[in-house]
All heavy atoms as an XYZ file, in Angstrom:
631
protein
N       0.839     -1.218      0.017
C      -0.006     -0.019      0.044
C       0.839      1.205     -0.044
O       1.845      1.340      0.781
C      -0.835     -0.008      1.170
C      -1.979      1.083      1.142
C      -2.871      1.027      2.451
O      -3.233     -0.063      2.826
O      -3.166      2.139      2.981
N       0.546      2.154     -0.948
C       1.369      3.338     -1.064
C       0.843      4.436     -0.251
O      -0.011      5.220     -0.665
C       1.481      3.708     -2.506
C       2.587      4.701     -2.821
O       3.348      5.065     -1.946
N       2.662      5.104     -4.047
N       1.339      4.687      1.005
C       0.853      5.770      1.849
C       1.766      6.990      1.568
O       2.954      6.849      1.503
C       1.063      5.426      3.328
C       0.023      4.611      3.889
S      -1.673      5.254      3.675
C      -1.689      6.330      5.139
N       1.007      8.176      1.406
C       1.861      9.414      1.370
C       2.318      9.743      2.677
O       1.606      9.595      3.658
C       0.903     10.481      0.717
O       0.540     10.134     -0.595
N       3.421     10.401      2.684
C       3.937     10.923      4.022
C       4.192     12.371      3.864
O       4.687     12.850      2.875
C       5.347     10.180      4.322
C       6.050     10.794      5.482
C       5.008      8.605      4.545
N       3.820     13.028      4.928
C       3.943     14.522      4.894
C       4.656     15.075      6.132
O       4.549     14.488      7.276
C       2.453     15.201      4.957
C       1.552     14.666      3.897
C       0.504     13.684      4.319
C       1.617     15.010      2.625
C      -0.286     13.172      3.367
C       0.809     14.477      1.672
C      -0.132     13.581      2.024
O      -1.000     13.026      1.039
N       5.382     16.151      5.877
C       5.953     16.900      6.993
C       4.960     18.103      7.389
O       3.897     18.269      6.673
C       7.268     17.495      6.694
C       8.329     16.492      6.257
C       9.618     17.115      5.760
C       8.722     15.592      7.458
N       5.211     18.778      8.439
C       4.388     19.852      8.861
C       4.102     20.836      7.707
O       2.990     21.273      7.522
C       4.824     20.463     10.117
C       4.449     19.648     11.367
C       4.105     21.930     10.352
C       4.732     20.206     12.716
N       5.176     21.243      7.038
C       5.019     22.174      5.899
C       4.031     21.701      4.775
O       3.312     22.433      4.248
N       4.129     20.372      4.592
C       3.257     19.764      3.607
C       1.747     19.862      4.083
O       0.814     20.129      3.328
C       3.522     18.251      3.389
C       5.067     18.083      2.945
O       5.533     18.982      1.984
O       5.688     17.183      3.420
N       1.567     19.574      5.398
C       0.229     19.653      6.042
C      -0.336     21.054      5.820
O      -1.412     21.287      5.535
C       0.221     19.237      7.471
C       0.440     17.840      7.823
C       0.336     17.628      9.296
C      -0.524     16.835      7.103
N       0.560     22.093      6.136
C       0.148     23.435      5.999
C      -0.235     23.767      4.599
O      -1.305     24.408      4.401
C       1.379     24.370      6.556
N       0.476     23.302      3.566
C       0.110     23.583      2.201
C      -1.121     22.887      1.900
O      -2.008     23.450      1.064
C       1.273     23.127      1.339
C       2.371     24.190      1.046
C       3.322     23.798     -0.049
N       4.028     22.558      0.271
C       5.060     22.550      1.079
N       5.547     23.652      1.639
N       5.748     21.344      1.330
N      -1.328     21.696      2.239
C      -2.546     20.898      1.899
C      -3.802     21.397      2.551
O      -4.799     21.266      1.915
C      -2.394     19.350      2.193
C      -1.449     18.644      1.289
C      -1.378     17.158      1.599
C      -2.538     16.364      1.017
N      -2.398     16.230     -0.491
N      -3.682     21.916      3.655
C      -4.907     22.270      4.443
C      -5.087     23.759      4.554
O      -6.184     24.230      4.851
C      -4.812     21.799      5.920
O      -3.690     22.390      6.559
C      -4.678     20.230      5.969
N      -4.088     24.556      4.218
C      -4.198     26.005      4.376
C      -4.091     26.499      5.900
O      -4.110     27.702      6.086
N      -3.788     25.551      6.827
C      -3.539     25.957      8.118
C      -2.146     26.447      8.319
O      -1.169     26.033      7.568
C      -3.704     24.813      9.093
C      -5.239     24.218      9.163
C      -5.150     22.976      9.985
C      -6.057     25.243      9.926
N      -1.786     27.249      9.288
C      -0.432     27.644      9.587
C       0.252     26.589     10.360
O      -0.401     25.714     10.894
C      -0.369     28.937     10.436
O      -0.835     28.679     11.759
N       1.634     26.571     10.251
C       2.362     25.607     11.001
C       2.134     25.781     12.496
O       2.109     24.834     13.207
C       3.862     25.804     10.823
C       4.409     25.428      9.430
C       5.838     26.109      9.156
N       6.230     25.681      7.812
C       7.182     24.690      7.673
N       7.748     24.147      8.766
N       7.560     24.436      6.468
N       1.964     27.028     12.884
C       1.632     27.319     14.335
C       0.410     26.533     14.753
O       0.359     25.959     15.863
C       1.483     28.801     14.480
C       1.141     29.262     15.891
N       2.112     29.380     16.836
C      -0.032     29.498     16.400
C       1.446     29.720     18.018
N       0.115     29.787     17.703
N      -0.653     26.727     13.934
C      -1.862     26.041     14.223
C      -1.762     24.519     14.258
O      -2.203     23.856     15.214
C      -3.046     26.462     13.318
O      -3.236     27.936     13.419
C      -4.379     25.765     13.569
N      -1.057     23.960     13.387
C      -0.824     22.477     13.365
C      -0.059     22.046     14.578
O      -0.453     21.107     15.218
C      -0.161     22.145     12.078
C      -1.019     22.359     10.838
C       0.268     20.574     12.073
C      -0.386     22.373      9.448
N       0.970     22.825     14.954
C       1.782     22.530     16.155
C       0.865     22.573     17.474
O       0.962     21.744     18.277
C       3.001     23.370     16.386
C       4.163     22.846     15.447
O       4.457     21.703     15.534
N       4.712     23.777     14.739
N      -0.025     23.521     17.412
C      -0.974     23.697     18.491
C      -1.901     22.468     18.634
O      -2.101     21.881     19.716
C      -1.813     24.995     18.350
C      -2.972     25.119     19.317
C      -2.694     25.258     20.676
C      -4.291     25.054     18.888
C      -3.797     25.462     21.614
C      -5.351     25.189     19.835
C      -5.105     25.347     21.123
O      -6.096     25.486     21.993
N      -2.395     22.056     17.510
C      -3.205     20.793     17.427
C      -2.560     19.623     17.929
O      -3.064     18.692     18.517
C      -3.864     20.654     16.059
C      -4.892     21.581     15.613
C      -5.270     21.784     14.313
C      -5.576     22.474     16.600
C      -6.245     22.722     13.930
C      -6.466     23.417     16.193
C      -6.822     23.464     14.872
O      -7.818     24.403     14.497
N      -1.192     19.539     17.571
C      -0.333     18.427     18.074
C      -0.195     18.518     19.559
O      -0.480     17.528     20.318
C       1.054     18.496     17.436
C       0.927     18.161     15.948
C       1.976     17.372     18.119
C       2.168     18.450     15.114
N       0.089     19.653     20.098
C       0.359     19.938     21.444
C      -0.847     19.643     22.366
O      -0.691     19.087     23.503
C       0.814     21.373     21.720
C       2.234     21.529     21.219
O       2.976     20.576     21.015
N       2.574     22.792     20.981
N      -2.064     19.885     21.845
C      -3.258     19.678     22.597
C      -3.842     18.258     22.250
O      -4.904     17.818     22.928
C      -4.327     20.690     22.422
C      -4.857     20.780     21.029
C      -3.867     22.000     22.877
C      -6.107     21.632     20.747
N      -3.184     17.471     21.434
C      -3.539     16.052     21.225
C      -4.751     15.872     20.292
O      -5.254     14.816     20.082
N      -4.966     16.930     19.334
C      -5.970     16.683     18.357
C      -5.516     15.774     17.236
O      -6.237     15.030     16.664
C      -6.453     18.048     17.736
C      -7.597     18.763     18.535
C      -7.952     20.037     17.651
C      -8.795     17.875     18.729
N      -4.253     16.018     16.887
C      -3.561     15.121     15.896
C      -2.222     14.584     16.437
O      -1.752     15.236     17.408
C      -3.408     15.809     14.581
C      -2.357     17.064     14.693
C      -4.614     16.222     13.911
C      -1.858     17.663     13.437
N      -1.777     13.589     15.881
C      -0.396     13.165     16.238
C       0.405     12.612     15.124
O      -0.180     12.129     14.117
C      -0.396     12.111     17.362
C      -1.300     10.938     17.156
C      -1.575     10.186     18.496
O      -2.478      9.543     18.506
N      -0.700     10.268     19.419
N       1.683     12.813     15.208
C       2.534     12.316     14.088
C       2.394     10.776     13.989
O       2.150     10.080     15.012
C       4.001     12.761     14.296
C       4.781     12.063     15.415
C       4.986     13.046     16.632
O       4.224     13.932     16.838
O       6.080     12.835     17.260
N       2.695     10.264     12.795
C       2.754      8.779     12.754
C       4.135      8.249     12.959
O       4.365      7.115     13.167
C       2.263      8.255     11.322
C       0.710      8.472     11.253
C       3.010      8.940     10.182
N       5.085      9.215     12.965
C       6.457      8.765     13.281
C       7.405      9.968     13.198
O       6.956     11.136     12.987
N       8.662      9.659     13.286
C       9.740     10.657     13.150
C      10.801     10.246     12.155
O      11.116      9.032     12.062
C      10.510     10.898     14.470
C       9.701     11.403     15.642
C       9.712     12.871     15.678
N       8.882     13.401     16.744
C       9.171     14.575     17.295
N      10.163     15.371     16.929
N       8.441     15.002     18.276
N      11.268     11.175     11.305
C      12.354     10.754     10.385
C      13.643     10.630     11.095
O      13.691     10.986     12.285
C      12.425     11.842      9.233
O      12.878     13.055      9.886
N      14.661     10.179     10.424
C      15.946      9.997     11.119
C      16.527     11.363     11.613
O      17.238     11.397     12.516
C      16.989      9.216     10.280
C      17.216      9.727      8.917
C      16.590      8.927      7.843
O      15.547      8.354      8.102
O      17.167      8.823      6.678
N      16.132     12.454     10.891
C      16.581     13.806     11.380
C      15.586     14.374     12.387
O      15.579     15.577     12.679
C      16.987     14.719     10.264
C      16.042     14.647      9.135
O      14.921     14.123      9.248
N      16.376     15.307      7.997
N      14.678     13.461     12.895
C      13.754     13.866     13.953
C      12.611     14.779     13.559
O      11.994     15.452     14.398
C      14.492     14.390     15.174
C      13.863     13.997     16.387
O      13.161     12.940     16.550
N      13.843     14.866     17.445
N      12.368     14.862     12.251
C      11.143     15.573     11.818
C       9.890     14.809     12.059
O       9.949     13.550     11.741
C      11.233     16.008     10.390
C      12.272     17.012     10.038
C      13.208     16.915      9.085
C      12.259     18.344     10.703
C      14.102     17.803      8.727
C      13.212     19.253     10.371
C      14.095     18.988      9.419
O      15.012     19.971      9.126
N       8.829     15.343     12.486
C       7.582     14.580     12.580
C       7.099     14.375     11.230
O       7.106     15.168     10.391
C       6.534     15.460     13.397
C       6.830     15.761     14.753
C       5.624     16.601     15.300
N       5.625     16.538     16.687
C       5.775     17.609     17.524
N       5.856     18.718     17.114
N       5.699     17.454     18.815
N       6.464     13.182     11.018
C       5.758     13.065      9.734
C       4.349     12.360      9.997
O       4.067     11.886     11.024
C       6.571     12.145      8.678
C       6.965     10.847      9.094
C       6.070      9.791      8.879
C       8.215     10.545      9.659
C       6.443      8.491      9.170
C       8.574      9.249      9.994
C       7.617      8.137      9.678
N       3.552     12.669      8.972
C       2.078     12.451      9.002
C       1.683     11.611      7.869
O       2.362     11.654      6.758
C       1.356     13.805      9.179
C       1.969     14.682     10.277
C       2.985     15.420     10.046
C       1.347     14.595     11.523
C       3.490     16.270     11.089
C       1.811     15.373     12.587
C       2.956     16.239     12.355
N       0.492     11.120      7.891
C      -0.122     10.415      6.718
C      -1.430     11.034      6.274
O      -1.913     12.042      6.763
C      -0.181      8.929      6.951
C      -1.147      8.609      8.217
O      -1.920      9.620      8.688
O      -1.242      7.426      8.682
N      -2.010     10.317      5.228
C      -3.372     10.851      4.744
C      -4.437     10.929      5.794
O      -5.320     11.803      5.643
C      -3.762      9.961      3.567
C      -2.956     10.179      2.298
O      -2.682     11.356      1.990
O      -2.506      9.187      1.821
N      -4.391     10.041      6.771
C      -5.372     10.032      7.862
C      -5.362     11.278      8.603
O      -6.432     11.828      9.038
C      -5.271      8.802      8.771
C      -5.736      7.549      8.162
C      -6.036      6.542      9.305
C      -6.744      5.215      8.776
N      -5.799      4.395      8.023
N      -4.177     11.793      8.845
C      -3.996     13.055      9.516
C      -4.534     14.257      8.693
O      -5.190     15.190      9.226
C      -2.532     13.349      9.945
C      -2.380     14.667     10.593
C      -2.018     12.228     10.878
N      -4.366     14.190      7.398
C      -4.848     15.185      6.517
C      -6.434     15.291      6.554
O      -7.034     16.234      6.792
C      -4.424     15.062      5.061
C      -5.112     16.015      4.071
C      -2.931     15.100      4.979
N      -6.991     13.989      6.551
C      -8.453     13.863      6.628
C      -8.947     14.446      8.011
O     -10.034     15.125      8.030
C      -8.960     12.437      6.615
C      -8.922     11.832      5.219
C      -9.086     10.289      5.198
O      -9.756      9.807      6.128
O      -8.503      9.630      4.344
N      -8.281     14.191      8.986
C      -8.622     14.569     10.338
C      -8.576     16.094     10.430
O      -9.433     16.738     11.021
C      -7.756     13.887     11.367
C      -8.047     13.869     12.779
C      -7.263     13.126     13.623
N      -7.299     13.366     15.035
C      -7.953     12.580     15.889
N      -8.602     11.554     15.460
N      -8.087     12.928     17.119
N      -7.405     16.656      9.833
C      -7.381     18.027      9.948
C      -8.431     18.808      9.141
O      -9.025     19.823      9.508
C      -6.013     18.541      9.309
C      -4.831     18.427     10.230
C      -3.493     18.727      9.466
C      -4.936     19.455     11.397
N      -8.853     18.199      7.950
C      -9.937     18.776      7.174
C     -11.236     18.704      7.976
O     -12.047     19.596      7.975
C     -10.064     18.063      5.796
C      -9.019     18.478      4.895
O      -8.618     19.673      4.894
N      -8.454     17.562      4.059
N     -11.447     17.674      8.714
C     -12.620     17.527      9.610
C     -12.614     18.615     10.742
O     -13.659     19.245     10.979
C     -12.635     16.090     10.339
C     -13.971     15.799     10.876
C     -13.970     14.367     11.567
C     -14.111     13.295     10.543
N     -14.176     11.925     11.135
N     -11.467     18.898     11.299
C     -11.263     19.839     12.233
C     -11.564     21.261     11.613
O     -12.210     22.046     12.309
C      -9.873     19.842     12.864
C      -9.653     18.547     13.765
C      -9.622     21.072     13.760
C      -8.193     18.270     14.082
N     -11.054     21.547     10.535
C     -11.275     22.792      9.852
C     -12.706     22.978      9.585
O     -13.337     24.067      9.825
C     -10.516     22.813      8.510
C      -8.982     22.934      8.746
C     -10.977     24.089      7.596
C      -8.145     22.585      7.520
N     -13.399     21.921      9.187
C     -14.867     22.022      8.930
C     -15.672     22.300     10.163
O     -16.486     23.177     10.266
C     -15.401     20.616      8.259
C     -16.903     20.599      8.010
O     -17.263     21.623      7.203
O     -17.556     19.826      8.519
N     -15.250     21.595     11.290
C     -16.005     21.811     12.517
C     -15.680     23.233     13.116
O     -16.640     23.940     13.612
C     -15.623     20.809     13.588
C     -16.041     19.337     13.299
C     -15.355     18.309     14.072
C     -17.636     19.228     13.456
N     -14.429     23.722     12.974
C     -14.036     25.035     13.364
C     -14.867     26.119     12.654
O     -15.321     27.139     13.180
C     -12.537     25.242     13.255
C     -11.610     24.495     14.221
C     -11.929     24.851     15.656
N     -11.396     26.189     16.116
C     -12.052     26.918     17.011
N     -13.159     26.580     17.625
N     -11.456     28.104     17.268
N     -15.034     25.789     11.255
C     -15.772     26.769     10.496
C     -17.276     26.915     11.005
O     -17.910     27.840     10.673
C     -15.740     26.399      8.994
O     -16.611     25.294      8.805
N     -17.785     25.800     11.686
C     -19.105     25.895     12.229
C     -19.051     26.355     13.723
O     -20.029     26.103     14.444
C     -19.697     24.501     12.082
C     -19.889     24.108     10.593
C     -20.290     22.618     10.524
C     -20.534     22.253      9.051
N     -20.119     20.852      8.768
N     -17.928     26.966     14.074
C     -17.780     27.420     15.451
C     -17.863     26.370     16.503
O     -18.306     26.678     17.710
C     -18.769     28.550     15.739
C     -18.530     29.808     14.936
O     -17.364     30.184     14.839
N     -19.561     30.393     14.402
N     -17.584     25.146     16.241
C     -17.444     24.121     17.312
C     -16.239     24.355     18.134
O     -15.138     24.619     17.493
C     -17.454     22.689     16.582
C     -17.397     21.628     17.697
C     -18.683     22.511     15.689
N     -16.374     24.261     19.302
C     -15.184     24.476     20.207
C     -14.154     23.324     20.133
O     -14.497     22.223     19.722
C     -15.673     24.613     21.666
O     -16.053     23.318     22.174
N     -12.882     23.599     20.365
C     -11.829     22.691     20.420
C     -12.158     21.452     21.360
O     -12.076     20.343     21.009
C     -10.440     23.312     20.860
C      -9.991     24.314     19.741
C      -9.396     22.229     21.123
C      -9.477     23.725     18.485
N     -12.705     21.813     22.509
C     -13.050     20.787     23.466
C     -14.065     19.859     22.847
O     -13.986     18.607     22.950
C     -13.712     21.533     24.680
C     -14.064     20.562     25.891
C     -14.503     21.367     27.061
C     -14.797     20.486     28.233
N     -16.094     19.694     28.031
N     -15.096     20.326     22.231
C     -16.079     19.545     21.602
C     -15.470     18.726     20.375
O     -15.924     17.586     20.185
C     -17.287     20.470     21.106
C     -18.476     19.758     20.465
C     -19.352     19.140     21.644
N     -20.318     18.187     21.021
C     -20.227     16.875     20.971
N     -19.188     16.260     21.511
N     -21.099     16.177     20.409
N     -14.635     19.350     19.591
C     -14.016     18.718     18.589
C     -13.289     17.469     19.014
O     -13.372     16.476     18.463
C     -13.168     19.658     17.694
C     -13.919     20.698     16.915
C     -12.227     18.871     16.782
C     -13.115     21.734     16.307
N     -12.542     17.670     20.155
C     -11.902     16.526     20.719
C     -12.770     15.421     21.044
O     -12.520     14.229     20.745
C     -11.168     16.945     22.015
C      -9.655     16.986     21.901
C      -9.053     17.342     23.295
C      -7.701     16.906     23.319
N      -6.853     17.572     24.324
N     -13.993     15.723     21.654
C     -14.910     14.631     21.994
C     -15.462     13.914     20.726
O     -15.622     12.746     20.645
C     -16.174     15.323     22.666
C     -15.727     15.723     24.132
C     -16.801     16.748     24.702
O     -17.854     16.993     24.102
O     -16.500     17.258     25.857
N     -15.769     14.760     19.713
C     -16.295     14.245     18.382
C     -15.266     13.313     17.768
O     -15.584     12.132     17.364
C     -16.707     15.385     17.372
C     -17.901     16.095     17.936
C     -16.871     14.815     16.002
C     -18.102     17.495     17.192
N     -13.998     13.665     17.772
C     -13.036     12.927     17.074
C     -12.696     11.603     18.002
O     -12.488     10.589     17.334
C     -11.708     13.684     16.993
C     -11.718     14.884     15.981
C     -10.379     15.670     15.934
C     -12.005     14.350     14.575
N     -12.749     11.680     19.268
C     -12.622     10.520     20.115
C     -13.706      9.488     19.828
O     -13.439      8.294     19.774
C     -12.559     10.855     21.564
C     -11.079     11.344     21.938
C     -10.998     12.120     23.211
O     -11.935     12.096     24.015
O      -9.956     12.779     23.376
N     -14.929     10.000     19.658
C     -16.053      9.065     19.305
C     -15.817      8.463     17.939
O     -16.187      7.295     17.782
C     -17.327      9.853     19.293
C     -18.187      9.781     20.572
C     -19.623     10.283     20.292
C     -20.205     10.865     21.521
N     -19.844     12.275     21.766
N     -15.172      9.030     17.074
C     -14.911      8.623     15.731
C     -13.758      7.603     15.703
O     -13.396      7.136     14.694
C     -14.593      9.680     14.815
C     -15.786     10.453     14.217
O     -16.970      9.980     14.666
O     -15.681     11.399     13.511
N     -13.300      7.234     16.853
C     -12.244      6.249     16.926
C     -10.851      6.811     17.139
O      -9.886      6.315     16.573
N     -10.767      7.897     17.906
C      -9.523      8.472     18.305
C      -8.972      9.235     17.227
O      -7.849      9.655     17.157
């Protein structure tokens, strides 16, 4: 299976979010890296991109971060 792998900059380009916002979402546990490269960069996969798009959609509807966390946890973490 050919999984795409993204760094934070790639996530920023794909989603339109700032690196700052993505790092914030990592720090509060909304998203997590799938691993680290040998030079210790976090990397992510398509599932994280989907998850970010869901977060963006919910934020656009003024859903709170706390509520988004609950929704995402219900969806299977």
